[in-house]
BARO-924773 format. One line per 8 residues: their letters; for each residue x, y, z of C-alpha. Coordinates in pm, whole numbers, plus 50000, padded with zeros to 5 digits. Example, Ala and Ser with C-alpha at 12.3 -4.5 7.8 and 13.67 -1.06 7.14 Angstrom:
<pts>
as = 51230 49550 50780 | 51367 49894 50714
</pts>
This chain:
<pts>
xxxxxxxx = 38252 63041 47832 | 37896 63177 47849 | 37981 63398 48147 | 38289 63541 47968 | 38089 63602 47650 | 37817 63769 47853 | 38060 64007 48021 | 38217 64105 47692
xxxxxxxx = 37885 64172 47520 | 37730 64347 47818 | 38036 64568 47866 | 38209 64697 48175 | 37914 64776 48409 | 37853 64409 48497 | 38225 64341 48522 | 38261 64626 48770
xxxxxxxx = 37955 64505 48961 | 38093 64153 48988 | 38441 64269 49085 | 38292 64491 49356 | 38086 64202 49481 | 38392 63976 49491 | 38589 64239 49682 | 38313 64281 49939
xxxxxxxx = 38270 63910 50004 | 38476 63602 49943 | 38165 63409 49828 | 37961 63515 49523 | 37605 63635 49577 | 37367 63337 49556 | 37006 63453 49582 | 36763 63227 49763
xxxxxxxx = 36471 63248 49518 | 36230 63073 49752 | 36231 63388 49968 | 36063 63580 49688 | 35801 63333 49563 | 35508 63450 49776 | 35532 63825 49717 | 35643 63829 49352
xxxxxxxx = 35456 63779 49027 | 35569 63436 48897 | 35636 63577 48548 | 35866 63845 48691 | 36037 63598 48926 | 36116 63373 48628 | 36250 63675 48437 | 36481 63769 48723
xxxxxxxx = 36602 63412 48775 | 36684 63366 48407 | 36853 63705 48376 | 37067 63643 48686 | 37159 63296 48563 | 37267 63426 48222 | 37442 63747 48331 | 37527 63711 48699
xxxxxxxx = 37406 64068 48756 | 37312 64104 49128 | 37073 64394 49058 | 36772 64168 49005 | 36781 63963 49326 | 36858 64290 49504 | 36526 64436 49380 | 36334 64133 49501
xxxxxxxx = 36503 64152 49840 | 36347 64494 49897 | 36007 64335 49962 | 36097 64039 50182 | 36002 64011 50547 | 36365 64072 50641 | 36416 64340 50376 | 36608 64588 50594
xxxxxxxx = 36887 64350 50689 | 36890 64176 50350 | 36892 64490 50138 | 37158 64661 50350 | 37381 64358 50304 | 37308 64348 49930 | 37368 64723 49894 | 37719 64667 50023
xxxxxxxx = 37756 64357 49807 | 37655 64535 49486 | 37871 64841 49540 | 37585 65092 49573 | 37604 65393 49800 | 37378 65344 50099 | 37288 65714 50107 | 37175 65702 49742
xxxxxxxx = 36968 65392 49807 | 36797 65546 50110 | 36720 65870 49922 | 36568 65696 49622 | 36375 65442 49829 | 36224 65718 50043 | 36132 65918 49733 | 35969 65622 49554
xxxxxxxx = 35766 65525 49861 | 35663 65881 49947 | 35366 65909 49709 | 35169 65737 49436 | 35351 65628 49123 | 35181 65884 48899 | 35282 66167 49134 | 35638 66033 49155
xxxxxxxx = 35660 66014 48775 | 35527 66370 48747 | 35795 66501 48983 | 36071 66318 48796 | 35956 66447 48456 | 35885 66808 48550 | 36144 66894 48814 | 36414 67150 48752
xxxxxxxx = 36540 67152 49110 | 36730 66821 49136 | 36816 66891 49497 | 36449 66842 49588 | 36344 66584 49329 | 36585 66367 49125 | 36573 66387 48746 | 36505 66101 48509
xxxxxxxx = 36870 66094 48400 | 36971 66013 48759 | 36730 65725 48812 | 36925 65402 48878 | 36836 65063 48736 | 36721 64914 49064 | 36480 65206 49118 | 36309 65149 48782
xxxxxxxx = 36301 64775 48845 | 36149 64833 49189 | 35878 65056 49040 | 35790 64806 48766 | 35792 64509 49002 | 35611 64642 49308 | 35458 64985 49254 | 35228 64937 48952
xxxxxxxx = 34873 64878 49076 | 34646 65020 48801 | 34637 65074 48422 | 34721 65442 48459 | 35023 65357 48674 | 35135 65099 48418 | 35135 65369 48151 | 35325 65606 48380
xxxxxxxx = 35584 65337 48452 | 35657 65258 48088 | 35685 65630 48014 | 35955 65646 48283 | 36138 65353 48123 | 36122 65508 47776 | 36239 65846 47904 | 36528 65684 48095
xxxxxxxx = 36638 65479 47795 | 36628 65782 47567 | 36845 65978 47812 | 37147 65767 47711 | 37086 65495 47960 | 37333 65207 47992 | 37239 64940 47737 | 37316 64665 47986
xxxxxxxx = 36979 64684 48157 | 36753 64795 47872 | 36615 64453 47763 | 36516 64345 48115 | 36351 64680 48186 | 36153 64660 47862 | 36043 64305 47943 | 35939 64421 48291
xxxxxxxx = 35739 64701 48129 | 35549 64458 47907 | 35466 64241 48210 | 35333 64548 48392 | 35114 64633 48093 | 34995 64271 48066 | 34902 64258 48435 | 34657 64546 48378
xxxxxxxx = 34558 64466 48017 | 34698 64789 47875 | 34763 64741 47503 | 34804 65096 47375 | 35160 65141 47510 | 35312 64812 47388 | 35445 64959 47063 | 35691 65180 47256
xxxxxxxx = 35852 64881 47426 | 35859 64678 47102 | 36019 64961 46906 | 36297 65008 47161 | 36353 64633 47191 | 36390 64581 46816 | 36620 64881 46785 | 36911 64703 46951
xxxxxxxx = 37095 64374 46946 | 36984 64122 47209 | 37079 63782 47344 | 36869 63482 47246 | 36741 63431 47601 | 36619 63793 47603 | 36423 63738 47281 | 36253 63442 47444
xxxxxxxx = 36170 63637 47762 | 36032 63930 47562 | 35814 63702 47352 | 35686 63532 47667 | 35585 63870 47810 | 35406 63971 47489 | 35230 63634 47470 | 35037 63714 47789
xxxxxxxx = 34811 63943 47587 | 34501 63809 47408 | 34530 63714 47040 | 34535 64001 46792 | 34659 64072 46441 | 34894 64339 46575 | 35055 64089 46813 | 35094 63835 46534
xxxxxxxx = 35291 64087 46329 | 35509 64175 46629 | 35586 63808 46699 | 35688 63756 46337 | 35913 64062 46339 | 36089 63955 46657 | 36140 63596 46536 | 36282 63721 46204
xxxxxxxx = 36518 63964 46381 | 36633 63687 46615 | 36717 63468 46316 | 36914 63746 46145 | 37121 63812 46456 | 37157 63467 46610 | 37149 63255 46295 | 36884 63022 46440
xxxxxxxx = 36548 63015 46615 | 36515 62731 46867 | 36195 62532 46835 | 36120 62611 47200 | 36052 62971 47090 | 35779 62851 46854 | 35638 62608 47110 | 35627 62876 47378
xxxxxxxx = 35426 63107 47149 | 35189 62829 47043 | 35118 62736 47406 | 35066 63097 47523 | 34755 63307 47577 | 34814 63471 47238 | 34792 63145 47045 | 34540 63149 46763
xxxxxxxx = 34496 62998 46419 | 34629 63308 46235 | 34935 63315 46462 | 35000 62943 46411 | 34973 62983 46033 | 35208 63280 46042 | 35463 63091 46250 | 35435 62789 46019
xxxxxxxx = 35528 63012 45726 | 35831 63135 45922 | 35971 62786 45975 | 36144 62750 45634 | 36258 63115 45647 | 36441 63050 45976 | 36565 62703 45881 | 36377 62551 46175
xxxxxxxx = 36306 62182 46138 | 35956 62071 46239 | 35991 61795 46498 | 35710 61583 46645 | 35702 61812 46951 | 35663 62122 46735 | 35406 61950 46513 | 35214 61858 46827
xxxxxxxx = 35211 62225 46936 | 35064 62331 46599 | 34819 62040 46615 | 34690 62148 46956 | 34629 62508 46846 | 34442 62404 46532 | 34237 62144 46718 | 34148 62377 47004
xxxxxxxx = 34011 62635 46762 | 33831 62387 46538 | 34065 62418 46237 | 34062 62044 46174 | 34170 62072 45810 | 34492 62245 45917 | 34543 61998 46201 | 34517 61686 45983
xxxxxxxx = 34858 61733 45820 | 35023 61704 46163 | 34843 61378 46250 | 35133 61144 46160 | 35373 61324 46393 | 35121 61330 46675 | 35051 60958 46633 | 35424 60899 46649
xxxxxxxx = 35464 61105 46963 | 35167 60929 47120 | 35332 60594 47062 | 35035 60472 46859 | 35054 60285 46534 | 34731 60084 46536 | 34382 60217 46603 | 34147 59925 46550
xxxxxxxx = 33808 60059 46467 | 33900 60420 46534 | 33670 60673 46370 | 33797 60848 46061 | 33959 61186 46128 | 33748 61492 46047 | 33788 61619 45696 | 33805 61279 45529
xxxxxxxx = 34161 61181 45616 | 34220 60852 45787 | 34503 60646 45923 | 34490 60292 45791 | 34508 60013 46043 | 34855 59863 46050 | 35018 60162 45877 | 35310 60327 46050
xxxxxxxx = 35224 60696 46052 | 35576 60792 46157 | 35735 60728 45820 | 36092 60706 45950 | 36281 60698 46279 | 36270 61029 46454 | 36386 61181 46778 | 36108 61242 47026
xxxxxxxx = 36153 61479 47322 | 36508 61420 47427 | 36632 61063 47437 | 36308 60879 47363 | 36303 60724 47017 | 36032 60550 46818 | 36152 60329 46537 | 35841 60183 46386
xxxxxxxx = 35525 60027 46522 | 35509 60046 46900 | 35378 59735 47067 | 35455 59820 47429 | 35454 60198 47463 | 35572 60350 47794 | 35281 60383 48033 | 35225 60656 48290
xxxxxxxx = 35185 60568 48656 | 34874 60382 48759 | 34594 60603 48894 | 34622 60417 49223 | 34972 60561 49266 | 34848 60917 49228 | 34882 61158 48940 | 35242 61184 48810
xxxxxxxx = 35402 61525 48838 | 35533 61492 48481 | 35293 61399 48203 | 35477 61211 47932 | 35471 61334 47571 | 35290 61010 47487 | 35003 61094 47724 | 34987 61456 47607
xxxxxxxx = 34969 61349 47245 | 34694 61097 47314 | 34495 61371 47489 | 34542 61592 47183 | 34423 61313 46956 | 34116 61262 47171 | 34042 61633 47149 | 34096 61620 46774
xxxxxxxx = 33840 61343 46725 | 33607 61518 46970 | 33605 61827 46750 | 33422 61644 46471 | 33044 61663 46491 | 33024 61349 46274 | 33172 61136 46555 | 32907 61033 46805
xxxxxxxx = 32930 61013 47182 | 32919 60631 47163 | 33216 60624 46923 | 33420 60854 47144 | 33347 60651 47457 | 33437 60329 47273 | 33763 60480 47146 | 33848 60606 47496
xxxxxxxx = 33792 60261 47649 | 33999 60088 47381 | 34301 60317 47411 | 34302 60315 47791 | 34429 59955 47778 | 34769 60080 47659 | 34745 60446 47771 | 34591 60470 48119
xxxxxxxx = 34375 60783 48132 | 34451 61093 48334 | 34219 61356 48475 | 34297 61569 48168 | 34190 61298 47921 | 33878 61238 48127 | 33801 61611 48113 | 33843 61618 47735
xxxxxxxx = 33604 61324 47702 | 33348 61484 47937 | 33357 61813 47742 | 33298 61619 47419 | 33003 61438 47576 | 32852 61765 47701 | 32890 61923 47356 | 32692 61627 47218
xxxxxxxx = 32423 61675 47486 | 32513 61342 47649 | 32490 61508 47989 | 32408 61199 48196 | 32697 61006 48042 | 32931 61297 48123 | 32817 61285 48487 | 32878 60911 48499
xxxxxxxx = 33225 60962 48348 | 33307 61215 48618 | 33209 60971 48892 | 33421 60705 48722 | 33721 60941 48718 | 33686 61021 49090 | 33632 60655 49181 | 33955 60558 49003
xxxxxxxx = 34145 60804 49222 | 34230 61069 48964 | 34268 61413 49122 | 33994 61659 49043 | 34075 62011 48931 | 33877 62320 48837 | 33842 62211 48473 | 33694 61868 48545
xxxxxxxx = 33472 62013 48817 | 33346 62277 48574 | 33238 62013 48323 | 33061 61813 48595 | 32873 62119 48721 | 32783 62220 48365 | 32644 61876 48288 | 32433 61872 48606
xxxxxxxx = 32303 62222 48534 | 32209 62157 48173 | 32019 61842 48268 | 31830 62053 48526 | 31997 61892 48828 | 32069 62234 48974 | 32076 62134 49339 | 32308 61842 49263
xxxxxxxx = 32550 62090 49104 | 32541 62312 49412 | 32581 62007 49635 | 32899 61904 49453 | 33037 62253 49500 | 32939 62242 49865 | 33137 61922 49917 | 33434 62014 49699
xxxxxxxx = 33480 62390 49731 | 33324 62514 50054 | 33623 62413 50268 | 33879 62591 50056 | 33774 62944 50144 | 34083 63048 50336 | 34404 63021 50143 | 34471 62743 49899
xxxxxxxx = 34287 62415 49867 | 34239 62246 50200 | 34300 61880 50271 | 34023 61626 50252 | 33884 61496 50577 | 33902 61129 50668 | 33648 60922 50481 | 33597 61201 50225
xxxxxxxx = 33726 61108 49878 | 33677 61457 49734 | 33962 61708 49733 | 33915 62073 49822 | 33928 62313 49527 | 33951 62691 49530 | 33708 62821 49268 | 33787 63108 49034
xxxxxxxx = 33579 63398 48895 | 33591 63235 48550 | 33439 62918 48699 | 33156 63116 48862 | 33097 63311 48539 | 33054 62986 48344 | 32825 62845 48611 | 32610 63161 48604
xxxxxxxx = 32576 63137 48227 | 32478 62770 48240 | 32219 62838 48510 | 32062 63108 48293 | 32074 62883 47985 | 31890 62609 48176 | 31608 62848 48269 | 31724 62961 48613
xxxxxxxx = 31861 63318 48577 | 31734 63382 48931 | 31985 63125 49060 | 32258 63295 48855 | 32177 63625 49026 | 32184 63456 49368 | 32524 63312 49281 | 32653 63662 49202
xxxxxxxx = 32519 63792 49532 | 32675 63520 49746 | 32979 63385 49555 | 33221 63553 49794 | 33051 63417 50105 | 33004 63069 49962 | 33333 63016 49782 | 33559 63312 49855
xxxxxxxx = 33531 63439 49496 | 33541 63816 49438 | 33374 63931 49112 | 33597 64023 48820 | 33533 64138 48463 | 33443 63787 48339 | 33163 63762 48596 | 33038 64114 48519
xxxxxxxx = 33036 64041 48145 | 32813 63738 48200 | 32591 63930 48444 | 32527 64207 48189 | 32456 63952 47917 | 32209 63757 48131 | 32035 64077 48246 | 31985 64181 47884
xxxxxxxx = 31856 63846 47766 | 31606 63795 48050 | 31430 64117 47950 | 31225 63909 47707 | 31057 63742 48005 | 30902 64076 48105 | 30657 64032 47817 | 30537 63691 47938
xxxxxxxx = 30228 63650 48152 | 30432 63552 48459 | 30672 63837 48399 | 30392 64092 48364 | 30233 64000 48696 | 30568 63980 48872 | 30660 64330 48753 | 30319 64460 48851
xxxxxxxx = 30353 64318 49203 | 30705 64457 49231 | 30588 64808 49134 | 30303 64802 49386 | 30522 64679 49672 | 30803 64872 49835 | 31135 64823 49653 | 31368 64567 49802
xxxxxxxx = 31675 64384 49682 | 31620 64039 49831 | 31527 63866 50153 | 31871 63936 50297 | 31880 64310 50223 | 31763 64423 50567 | 32035 64625 50741 | 31934 64459 51068
xxxxxxxx = 32012 64107 50953 | 32329 63979 50790 | 32281 63617 50680 | 32534 63354 50767 | 32652 63091 50526 | 32406 62826 50641 | 32112 63056 50570 | 32237 63127 50218
xxxxxxxx = 32285 62757 50146 | 31936 62679 50279 | 31780 62951 50062 | 31952 62802 49757 | 31831 62455 49852 | 31472 62575 49879 | 31493 62769 49552 | 31642 62475 49363
xxxxxxxx = 31443 62196 49524 | 31307 61956 49264 | 30942 62027 49349 | 31004 62403 49356 | 31171 62393 49015 | 30856 62249 48856 | 30656 62550 48978 | 30924 62809 48899
xxxxxxxx = 30836 63077 48641 | 31112 63292 48496 | 31022 63660 48528 | 31329 63869 48449 | 31337 64017 48800 | 31630 64017 49036 | 31533 64053 49399 | 31205 64226 49315
xxxxxxxx = 31340 64475 49060 | 31415 64438 48686 | 31751 64268 48648 | 31882 64530 48406 | 31846 64801 48671 | 32062 64615 48924 | 32316 64510 48662 | 32351 64867 48537
xxxxxxxx = 32403 64994 48891 | 32673 64732 48950 | 32844 64842 48628 | 32850 65203 48747 | 32975 65099 49090 | 33256 64900 48932 | 33365 65158 48674 | 33313 65481 48867
xxxxxxxx = 33395 65336 49207 | 33738 65231 49079 | 33786 65541 48862 | 33604 65830 49041 | 33771 66092 48822 | 33545 65975 48539 | 33268 66170 48713 | 33417 66488 48566
xxxxxxxx = 33409 66364 48206 | 33162 66549 47982 | 32935 66368 47741 | 33022 66430 47374 | 32653 66452 47276 | 32309 66495 47433 | 31992 66301 47356 | 31676 66491 47255
xxxxxxxx = 31443 66216 47382 | 31471 65953 47653 | 31384 65655 47431 | 31266 65562 47083 | 30911 65516 47215 | 30872 65884 47307 | 30799 65994 46953 | 30502 65752 46940
xxxxxxxx = 30373 65812 47292 | 30410 66189 47301 | 30418 66322 46943 | 30358 66689 47039 | 30626 66681 47305 | 30859 66534 47047 | 30769 66812 46803 | 30852 67076 47067
xxxxxxxx = 31186 66910 47142 | 31267 66916 46772 | 31211 67291 46765 | 31392 67366 47090 | 31683 67129 47037 | 31839 66909 47304 | 31810 66998 47671 | 32117 67141 47845
xxxxxxxx = 32381 66887 47942 | 32330 66726 48279 | 32590 66866 48514 | 32502 66634 48802 | 32835 66454 48805 | 33063 66745 48727 | 33058 66920 49065 | 33121 66602 49259
xxxxxxxx = 33407 66590 49506 | 33566 66255 49422 | 33746 66253 49757 | 33426 66295 49957 | 33248 65968 50045 | 32936 66167 50138 | 32928 66331 49794 | 32965 65997 49621
xxxxxxxx = 32708 65838 49847 | 32443 66086 49731 | 32497 65960 49378 | 32482 65596 49478 | 32854 65551 49408 | 32967 65471 49760 | 33169 65284 49876 | 33471 65343 49659
xxxxxxxx = 33629 65030 49508 | 33325 64820 49589 | 33446 64576 49320 | 33825 64611 49330 | 33896 64313 49103 | 33679 64432 48815 | 33893 64585 48542 | 33643 64650 48260
xxxxxxxx = 33735 64537 47912 | 33602 64612 47564 | 33357 64326 47610 | 33231 64477 47937 | 33153 64810 47774 | 33003 64637 47470 | 32762 64443 47691 | 32669 64755 47885
xxxxxxxx = 32597 64956 47569 | 32389 64667 47435 | 32198 64651 47765 | 32133 65027 47773 | 32000 65023 47419 | 31769 64729 47482 | 31625 64867 47807 | 31549 65214 47668
xxxxxxxx = 31846 65396 47823 | 32032 65483 47503 | 32074 65844 47615 | 32358 65724 47845 | 32561 65571 47562 | 32774 65878 47473 | 32891 65904 47835 | 32988 65536 47834
xxxxxxxx = 33192 65596 47518 | 33358 65900 47678 | 33462 65684 47974 | 33610 65430 47733 | 33816 65703 47571 | 33941 65827 47908 | 34038 65471 48006 | 34203 65421 47665
xxxxxxxx = 33981 65126 47575 | 33919 65112 47200 | 33571 64969 47122 | 33501 64687 46882 | 33370 64784 46540 | 33041 64610 46626 | 33022 64815 46948 | 33052 65140 46754
xxxxxxxx = 32786 65024 46508 | 32552 64925 46790 | 32609 65252 46976 | 32528 65457 46664 | 32212 65258 46590 | 32078 65301 46943 | 32192 65664 46950 | 32006 65745 46630
xxxxxxxx = 31682 65644 46804 | 31717 65915 47069 | 31909 66186 46883 | 31776 66222 46528 | 31515 66492 46472 | 31278 66530 46181 | 31468 66579 45850 | 31349 66939 45811
xxxxxxxx = 31478 67038 46155 | 31803 66850 46099 | 31853 67050 45781 | 31787 67397 45924 | 31870 67346 46292 | 32250 67337 46268 | 32459 67038 46363 | 32244 66764 46516
xxxxxxxx = 32333 66538 46805 | 32375 66228 46588 | 32640 66376 46355 | 32806 66530 46662 | 32867 66187 46816 | 32956 66041 46475 | 33227 66302 46423 | 33356 66263 46777
xxxxxxxx = 33391 65885 46731 | 33571 65927 46399 | 33819 66170 46551 | 33882 65933 46842 | 33916 65587 46688 | 34005 65694 46334 | 33805 65657 46017 | 33957 65315 45950
xxxxxxxx = 33790 65170 46261 | 33446 65316 46188 | 33187 65060 46070 | 33078 65066 45708 | 32725 65026 45579 | 32737 64642 45558 | 32836 64623 45924 | 32568 64872 46026
xxxxxxxx = 32305 64671 45839 | 32413 64343 45996 | 32411 64486 46350 | 32076 64654 46290 | 31919 64322 46186 | 32065 64157 46495 | 31909 64422 46721 | 31572 64380 46548
xxxxxxxx = 31582 64003 46607 | 31677 64055 46970 | 31376 64283 47019 | 31155 64015 46869 | 31265 63773 47140 | 31524 63574 46946 | 31813 63680 47170 | 31854 63340 47333
xxx = 32119 63247 47588 | 32380 63011 47453 | 32600 62810 47686
</pts>
């Protein structure tokens, strides 16, 4: 029935495709999805599987077959099976693979000679799907791809394929964190009638983006349209959104208001999803109203001696918080107080592949109680031990408890809990390892933290996690950039920024981790905050010695010696030895030079090395002094600059051949793509602008903003306020000269920003005052590192 309904609503194209397929082969096309798992984004693979299952359209497995190891034989067979002309396939495939995606898109858009280059109206579905699935490798290419999709749809494209192509487009944008082009896909998606499974797939693609007010409005609009067309909104749609990357308290509140409008009943599963969002973000007052349903789902009706929930609500001992019988996750039913709730497998049998709703709900409850600062570490540990008698713990519940202990500064107890978890045979993952390493670091057991990583992570450098050796109870875990970023921040917080810098230098050698934006964000933040150590006695003498000696990066910087892994580990051991730590003095240096200098150079390598065309961007304004201190140190020079105006713009970058490694090398920008995994975000640029302002390099801020505009990255309001405050220090002249000297450099940048981001995004006076006070406190040494 579903297949017949699908064919009718999709129209004749699929019917023709299926009839052609049946004529070519006596057996229907059955794609072997396992062939595509290794070379395909899992989100896109799931999209193709669902679409094929619902529609039977062979186009989607055909696209995936184009990138398999046996693609030639497989695609030729599938070309015949789908009724395509082999000559058309060969022509389009050769054209798409002949050049970069941006160049291909340019030819398709601008060509008038269709004999040489095909036009957008001729582009088949599989060609667009192939581009979106395999050819998008950068933000600019993601924008070019969605422009192709929009142009093809607007050229009276068959409506059969439109939803899947739009969903593919959103995934391509999400992969490269491009948010400015989403509205095009949303507008086209909402303009037409869709199937319910396509609404779900589109929402899943959108939910990969970080939380935002714009996304919340889009989610609401799509859910409302789905209800108007389908007459219902399955609760799985709400749960999927609440468990996505976009989940936030405002989104959860908005979805909760939609429930009565869409006649969606709130079940214990759905209540649990809302409960988890509110608890995770600390909105305990909103979470409390879902407590009865979560207790019911957890199979708990009696909590002897449990602490009162945050906010004053409590569940009385002996009360049944369920109220009435209710269906729980399929066939499981709870009909009153539960005396023998179903128990997950014993830890000795290994971790179960499926975590029961009961266990998930108990973990959520533990997190809920952990979120209250009024509940002590002793109370949490006691509650955990009491409940484990009926609900054996998992590695997830252990991790929640350890995080709660760390937040209460019970570091040693968190370490003991971790050892207890491992001893019981629970598998360790990145989350539990992160808490263990954080606890060791914050209690100044730095070498112990590195030792744990050495045992757990050093063997998993090639491929996925390796197997444990005989007699070794620890698994092998592949670390992530986010893990290293957190570890760097904790090292700096515990007074060892030098170890954080060493970790950046050697993370790839030690653990196979290539830096990404999260690591760079932390590096810039640490480099800014350690500047306060330059004013200490130890920092003064360290800087003085560094200036008198020849510049060097670190002991391993010699081009004649490349250290091996054992040397790096030994250097860390010596640096973090217990006796050495007592004598260590934080100086703010990184390998003999101020940390901000190295961090700034890394930022330029990452941004310009991955986007060399930014070298040709002109600065929207020019500073009239190098720093705010110039006017006090050299008053007459400052007076002359006020009369003469700003110096001519620096043209150093604008004659650079971006294709010449030698030209880039002269500017210190070689090699290209030195940090290929770093895709800078708004936070990255915010931290860099903050760093430049604090280290007396505010004259570079306009260029940084110009790069943001070219990369289509809209700054935060606080970033704009900070940039203007720092810029005023190096651009404002005396009032008399500002009045009679024409347009000054400060109003020039102010006007340029307003024209770019819009007046609505420009900070008002209250925001400027708040940011200004924050900068003043930071300069007084109150810019402390928070873990």
